[in-house]
N, C-alpha and C positions, 0 to 999 in steps of 0.2 A: 126623056123621062128617066128619073133616077131609079136605081135598083133598090128594092125594099130589103132592109136588113132587120133581122129580129133584134129586139132590145134584150141584151144579155142579163139585165137586171129586172126584167118584167116580173118574174115569179117572186123575187125578193120584195118588190113593191106591193104585189097582191098579198103575199103571205104575211107581211109585217105591218101593213097599214094600220090595222086596229091596235097593234101593240104600240106603235108610235103615238097614236092618238091618246091612248091611255097613259103613256109615259108623260106626254105633254100635260095632261090633266093633273098628274101627280106633281110635276114641276110647278105648275100654277098654284096648286094647293100649298106647297111649301113656301112659295114666294109670298102668298098671303099671310102665312104664319110668321115669316120673317118680318114683314112690314108691320104686323100687329105687335110682335115682340120688341121690335126696334123701330118705332115710328120716327120719322124725319125730325120731329120737334125735339125728341130726346136724344137721338143719335144722328145728328146732321152729317157727321164725318164717316158714316158707314156707307160703303158702296157695294152694289151687287152687280156682277156681270154674268150673263148667261153664257154657257158654252155653246159652241157652234151646233145648231140644230136642237138645242134643249127645249126651246119654247115654241116649237112648231111641229105639226104633224105632217109636213110636206117632206117628200123624199129629197134629200140633198146629196149631191155627189161631193163628198168631203175628201179633200186631198189626204193621202195616206199619212203624211207627217202631222196632220191635225186630228186624226182619229184618236179617240181616247181622252179628248178634252173633257174635264168634269162638267157637270150640269150647271154648277154655280162656282164662282170665285168671289169670296168676300174680301173687301178691302176696308181698312180703317186708316183714315188720314193718308190715303193713296198707297198704303203698304198692305200687301197681301197678308191676310191672317189665316185663311183656311179655304179649302175646297169642299164641295159637297157633291157626291154622286147619288142620284136618286134611282132606286131599283125596287125589287120586291116581287110579289106575285099576287095576282087576283084570284088564283085558284087554290092557294094553300092557306088554311087557317093555321096561323102560327101558334105554337105552344111548346111546353117542355119536352115533348118527345120528338120534336122536329129540329132539323139543322137549318141554319141560314146559309144560303149559297152566294158566294161572291165570285164573279168571273176573274180568273187569274190575271188576264190582261189589265183589268181595272185596278187590281191591287198592285201590279207591277208599275203602272203609271203613278199610282199614289206613292209608292215606295221611292220613286225617282225624284219626288218633290220634297223640298225641306219643310214646307208648311204642312200642317195637319190636313188630313183628308178624312171627312166623315162619310160613311155609307148610310144613307137615309133609306131604310127598308120599309116599304109600305105593303101591308097585308090587309085583308078584309076586316080583321078583328083588332088590329093594332099597328102602331108604327114603332119600329126598333131602330137603334143606331149602333154602328160599330165605328171604331177609329182604327188607325193603322196598328196601334199597340195590341188591340184585341185580336187582330187577324194574324199578326206576325208569327205567333207560335204554330200556326196552321198553314203557313204559306206554301209548304211543299206537299200538303195533303191534297188529294183530288177525289171527287166523286163524279161519276158519269151519269147523266140524266138524259132521257129521250123525251123531250117536251114538244119540239117542233117537228114538222114534216116537210120533206122536200116536194118538188113539183110532181113527183111520181107517187106521193103518199107514203114514202118510207120515212120512218123516224130518224132524226138526225142526232148523233151523239154529241152532247155538250159537256164540257168539263167545268167543274166549279170547285172552289175551296170551301169545305164545309166547316162552319163554326156553330157550336152548340147554342141553343136558345139561351141557356143560362149565362153565357158570356156576353150577351148583348146588353145594351143600356136602353132605358126609356128615352123617348125623344127629347124630353126636358133636359137630359144630361148634355146634349149638344147645344141647346140654347143657353144653358148655364155656362158652358165652356166659352161660348162666343162672348157672353156678357163679361166674364172674367178677363178674357183676352183684350176686350175693349178697355176695361178698367186698367189693366196692366200697361197698356200702351198710351193711356191718357196722361 
């Protein structure tokens, strides 16, 4: 009989399952908006690839060198045009007195790529977007938030890059940018 070994990621699976499910729903909602804005009939050369784990709520053991892959990669005529990271919060009603938080590792990954990366931020009352240029002036700023708890119930400090609400764009800005990029490459 084999010896029982505890699963070192058990608490992570339990604690984050609902977050992954909600993230998958946000990814699916954006996919529908992309399909509506760029239907195959009008944009047959636009391709969309999901990042590893972006469209599932299942726990995936992702190799360290593949972590940080964006939720979407958009291609036009087989050439990458941009990446999209989906994030946000279900608990924060976004408005002028609030900051948008971007994980530093997500921005660092975006910064390492030559193509544009959009951060598609979903909140209960609205969707906002940021691109690398909007985040860049704040890349060295950090705010610490205690949102999640560990298995002992202690709050876990998480670091974010804060960007003021006023510096974000309406989601239509991202769709217009994609449209212009397609036109430019046609």
